[in-house]
C-alpha positions as CSV (number, residue, x, y, z in Angstrom):
1,M,106.7,89.6,87.1
2,G,106.7,91.4,90.4
3,S,108.1,94.5,88.9
4,I,105.1,94.6,86.4
5,N,102.6,94.2,89.3
6,N,104.3,97.0,91.3
7,K,104.2,99.3,88.3
8,K,100.6,98.5,87.6
9,Y,99.7,99.1,91.3
10,L,101.6,102.4,91.3
11,N,99.9,103.6,88.1
12,M,96.5,102.7,89.5
13,K,97.3,104.5,92.7
14,I,98.3,107.7,90.9
15,F,95.2,107.5,88.7
16,I,93.0,107.2,91.8
17,Y,94.7,110.2,93.4
18,I,94.1,112.2,90.2
19,L,90.4,111.3,90.2
20,M,90.2,112.3,93.9
21,A,91.8,115.6,93.1
22,F,89.2,116.2,90.3
23,A,86.4,115.3,92.8
24,I,87.8,117.9,95.2
25,V,87.8,120.5,92.5
26,V,84.2,119.7,91.6
27,V,83.2,120.1,95.3
28,A,85.0,123.4,95.5
29,Y,83.4,124.7,92.3
30,N,79.9,123.6,93.4
31,L,80.4,125.3,96.7
32,T,80.8,128.6,94.8
33,I,77.5,128.0,93.1
34,L,75.5,127.3,96.3
35,N,73.0,130.0,97.4
36,F,72.5,129.3,101.1
37,D,69.2,131.3,101.1
38,T,67.5,128.9,98.7
39,L,69.5,125.8,99.1
40,L,67.1,123.4,97.4
41,A,66.0,125.6,94.4
42,G,67.4,126.1,91.0
43,D,71.2,126.0,90.5
44,S,71.8,125.4,94.2
45,A,70.0,122.1,94.1
46,V,72.1,121.0,91.2
47,A,75.3,122.1,93.0
48,L,74.2,120.3,96.1
49,I,73.7,117.1,94.1
50,G,77.1,117.6,92.5
51,I,78.7,118.0,95.9
52,L,77.1,114.9,97.3
53,A,78.1,112.9,94.2
54,A,81.7,114.1,94.4
55,V,81.9,113.2,98.1
56,C,80.6,109.7,97.3
57,V,83.4,109.4,94.6
58,I,86.0,110.4,97.2
59,V,84.7,107.9,99.7
60,L,84.5,105.1,97.2
61,L,88.0,105.7,95.8
62,G,89.3,105.8,99.4
63,I,87.7,102.4,100.0
64,L,89.3,101.1,96.8
65,L,92.7,102.3,97.8
66,T,92.4,100.7,101.2
67,S,91.2,97.4,99.7
68,K,94.0,97.3,97.2
69,A,96.6,98.0,99.9
70,I,95.2,95.2,102.0
71,E,95.1,92.9,99.0
72,R,98.7,93.7,98.2
73,K,99.9,93.1,101.8
74,A,97.9,89.8,101.9
75,K,99.8,88.5,98.9
76,L,103.2,89.1,100.5
């Protein structure tokens, strides 16, 4: 039973890291769209919202990883 839980935890951890990588790619892409002269107009506003959303995803996934690590250590 412990082996199954370890495998599940490892799969979840890999999936979270993949999602974080996608979020970093979204941030990088949206940075290329930003026009710093008119930051809150047109496509720049959409890119800015996309950057903020992706950063929120990264923070939330980091919190999830931390909480799962604490939960796993508390069970030992």
